[in-house]
C-alpha positions in Angstrom: -33.0 -69.7 -16.0 -32.3 -66.2 -17.3 -32.7 -63.1 -15.1 -32.4 -59.4 -15.9 -31.0 -57.2 -12.9 -31.2 -53.5 -13.3 -28.8 -51.4 -10.8 -28.7 -47.6 -10.5 -25.5 -46.3 -8.8 -23.6 -43.2 -8.2 -20.6 -42.5 -10.8 -18.0 -43.7 -8.3 -14.9 -45.3 -9.1 -14.7 -49.1 -8.3 -18.5 -49.4 -7.9 -19.1 -51.8 -10.9 -16.0 -53.9 -9.5 -18.0 -54.1 -6.2 -21.2 -54.9 -7.9 -19.9 -57.8 -10.0 -17.8 -59.2 -6.9 -21.2 -59.7 -5.1 -22.1 -62.3 -8.1 -18.7 -63.8 -8.4 -18.6 -64.6 -4.8 -21.9 -66.5 -5.1 -20.4 -68.4 -8.2 -23.0 -66.7 -10.5 -22.0 -66.1 -14.1 -22.5 -62.6 -15.7 -23.3 -63.2 -19.2 -23.3 -59.5 -20.2 -23.1 -55.9 -19.0 -24.8 -52.7 -20.3 -23.5 -49.6 -18.8 -24.7 -46.1 -19.6 -25.4 -42.6 -18.1 -28.8 -42.0 -16.7 -30.7 -38.8 -16.5 -31.8 -39.8 -13.0 -30.6 -37.5 -10.3 
């Protein structure tokens, strides 16, 4: 089964690591990541 999850976060050092750690602790494979800036304030 394939899921798409969208996460908006502040530009903080280490936040991507914290997000991916949530998945790896649950032994979920991350197939790909797409990271970009957003105009949302």
